C-alpha positions as YAML, in Angstrom:
chain: A
units: angstrom
residues:
- id: 1
  name: MET
  ca: [30.77, -2.92, 15.22]
- id: 2
  name: LEU
  ca: [28.16, -0.68, 13.56]
- id: 3
  name: LEU
  ca: [25.14, -2.45, 15.06]
- id: 4
  name: ARG
  ca: [26.23, -2.18, 18.68]
- id: 5
  name: GLY
  ca: [23.56, -0.52, 20.77]
- id: 6
  name: PHE
  ca: [20.64, -1.57, 18.58]
- id: 7
  name: CYS
  ca: [18.00, -4.04, 19.75]
- id: 8
  name: SER
  ca: [17.24, -7.09, 17.60]
- id: 9
  name: ARG
  ca: [14.02, -5.48, 16.24]
- id: 10
  name: GLU
  ca: [15.96, -2.41, 15.10]
- id: 11
  name: ILE
  ca: [18.61, -4.59, 13.45]
- id: 12
  name: TYR
  ca: [15.87, -6.52, 11.64]
- id: 13
  name: LEU
  ca: [14.30, -3.28, 10.38]
- id: 14
  name: LEU
  ca: [17.68, -2.02, 9.19]
- id: 15
  name: ILE
  ca: [18.32, -5.22, 7.25]
- id: 16
  name: ILE
  ca: [15.05, -4.96, 5.32]
- id: 17
  name: LYS
  ca: [15.64, -1.93, 3.15]
- id: 18
  name: TYR
  ca: [12.80, -0.03, 1.53]
- id: 19
  name: LYS
  ca: [13.72, 2.24, -1.38]
- id: 20
  name: VAL
  ca: [11.80, 5.51, -1.23]
- id: 21
  name: ASN
  ca: [10.98, 7.00, -4.63]
- id: 22
  name: LEU
  ca: [8.99, 10.23, -4.73]
- id: 23
  name: SER
  ca: [7.34, 11.97, -7.65]
- id: 24
  name: ASP
  ca: [7.85, 15.71, -8.01]
- id: 25
  name: ASP
  ca: [4.35, 16.33, -6.63]
- id: 26
  name: GLU
  ca: [4.97, 14.11, -3.61]
- id: 27
  name: ARG
  ca: [8.29, 15.84, -2.96]
- id: 28
  name: GLN
  ca: [6.59, 19.25, -3.08]
- id: 29
  name: ILE
  ca: [3.89, 18.11, -0.64]
- id: 30
  name: LEU
  ca: [6.53, 16.84, 1.82]
- id: 31
  name: GLN
  ca: [8.57, 20.04, 1.49]
- id: 32
  name: ALA
  ca: [5.43, 22.06, 2.23]
- id: 33
  name: VAL
  ca: [4.80, 19.96, 5.36]
- id: 34
  name: VAL
  ca: [8.32, 20.76, 6.58]
- id: 35
  name: GLN
  ca: [8.30, 24.46, 5.64]
- id: 36
  name: LYS
  ca: [4.84, 25.51, 6.80]
- id: 37
  name: GLY
  ca: [5.38, 24.37, 10.37]
- id: 38
  name: LYS
  ca: [1.65, 23.98, 11.02]
- id: 39
  name: ASN
  ca: [1.80, 20.18, 11.10]
- id: 40
  name: ALA
  ca: [2.56, 18.00, 14.10]
- id: 41
  name: ALA
  ca: [6.25, 17.59, 14.91]
- id: 42
  name: ARG
  ca: [6.06, 13.85, 14.17]
- id: 43
  name: SER
  ca: [4.66, 14.50, 10.71]
- id: 44
  name: GLN
  ca: [7.41, 17.02, 10.01]
- id: 45
  name: THR
  ca: [10.07, 14.56, 11.16]
- id: 46
  name: ARG
  ca: [8.61, 11.80, 9.01]
- id: 47
  name: ALA
  ca: [8.53, 14.17, 6.02]
- id: 48
  name: ARG
  ca: [12.21, 14.99, 6.60]
- id: 49
  name: ILE
  ca: [13.02, 11.26, 6.78]
- id: 50
  name: LEU
  ca: [11.28, 10.61, 3.46]
- id: 51
  name: LEU
  ca: [12.92, 13.58, 1.74]
- id: 52
  name: LYS
  ca: [16.38, 12.50, 2.88]
- id: 53
  name: ALA
  ca: [15.72, 8.88, 1.92]
- id: 54
  name: ALA
  ca: [14.54, 9.94, -1.53]
- id: 55
  name: GLU
  ca: [17.75, 11.96, -1.97]
- id: 56
  name: GLY
  ca: [19.68, 8.74, -1.40]
- id: 57
  name: SER
  ca: [20.87, 9.32, 2.15]
- id: 58
  name: ARG
  ca: [21.83, 6.20, 4.07]
- id: 59
  name: ASP
  ca: [19.68, 5.21, 7.04]
- id: 60
  name: LYS
  ca: [22.56, 5.81, 9.46]
- id: 61
  name: ASP
  ca: [23.02, 9.34, 8.09]
- id: 62
  name: ILE
  ca: [19.29, 10.06, 8.46]
- id: 63
  name: ILE
  ca: [19.33, 8.71, 12.03]
- id: 64
  name: ASP
  ca: [22.29, 10.92, 12.95]
- id: 65
  name: ALA
  ca: [21.07, 14.05, 11.13]
- id: 66
  name: LEU
  ca: [17.54, 13.99, 12.54]
- id: 67
  name: ASN
  ca: [18.32, 12.36, 15.90]
- id: 68
  name: VAL
  ca: [15.65, 9.69, 15.44]
- id: 69
  name: SER
  ca: [15.57, 5.97, 16.17]
- id: 70
  name: PRO
  ca: [16.42, 3.37, 13.55]
- id: 71
  name: SER
  ca: [12.95, 1.90, 13.90]
- id: 72
  name: MET
  ca: [11.32, 5.26, 13.11]
- id: 73
  name: VAL
  ca: [13.36, 5.54, 9.91]
- id: 74
  name: ALA
  ca: [12.62, 1.96, 8.88]
- id: 75
  name: LYS
  ca: [8.90, 2.10, 9.69]
- id: 76
  name: THR
  ca: [8.45, 5.45, 7.93]
- id: 77
  name: GLN
  ca: [10.18, 4.17, 4.80]
- id: 78
  name: GLN
  ca: [8.19, 0.93, 4.90]
- id: 79
  name: ARG
  ca: [4.85, 2.75, 5.19]
- id: 80
  name: CYS
  ca: [5.81, 5.11, 2.38]
- id: 81
  name: VAL
  ca: [6.63, 2.24, 0.03]
- id: 82
  name: GLU
  ca: [3.60, 0.14, 1.01]
- id: 83
  name: GLU
  ca: [0.93, 2.82, 1.55]
- id: 84
  name: GLY
  ca: [2.26, 6.05, 0.04]
- id: 85
  name: PRO
  ca: [3.95, 9.14, 1.49]
- id: 86
  name: GLU
  ca: [0.78, 10.73, 2.88]
- id: 87
  name: ALA
  ca: [-0.01, 7.60, 4.89]
- id: 88
  name: ALA
  ca: [3.58, 7.52, 6.17]
- id: 89
  name: LEU
  ca: [3.09, 10.93, 7.80]
- id: 90
  name: LYS
  ca: [0.19, 9.82, 9.98]
- id: 91
  name: ASP
  ca: [0.00, 7.56, 13.01]
- id: 92
  name: HIS
  ca: [-1.92, 4.32, 12.66]
- id: 93
  name: PRO
  ca: [-4.92, 4.16, 14.97]
- id: 94
  name: ARG
  ca: [-4.15, 2.42, 18.24]
- id: 95
  name: PRO
  ca: [-6.18, -0.68, 19.10]
...
């Protein structure tokens, strides 16, 4: 079964699918984040997730290619759709 090894929260996040659509300007900004290498590693990983999602890659392929958790992929896509790609690159403040 494909979902073996995932916790219930990760399964829930995989079921709710967010479609990432990027403008050309947004795509260029994310590519610059990845290429410059001066940003935090988390931001670069999130930028890679968004670029792959916008290309139409499946979540499972993104998870395998970038060696990230399903929840990271789902949360990054969700934040991009709800708040925009720049907000998706940053951590929310901790309470």
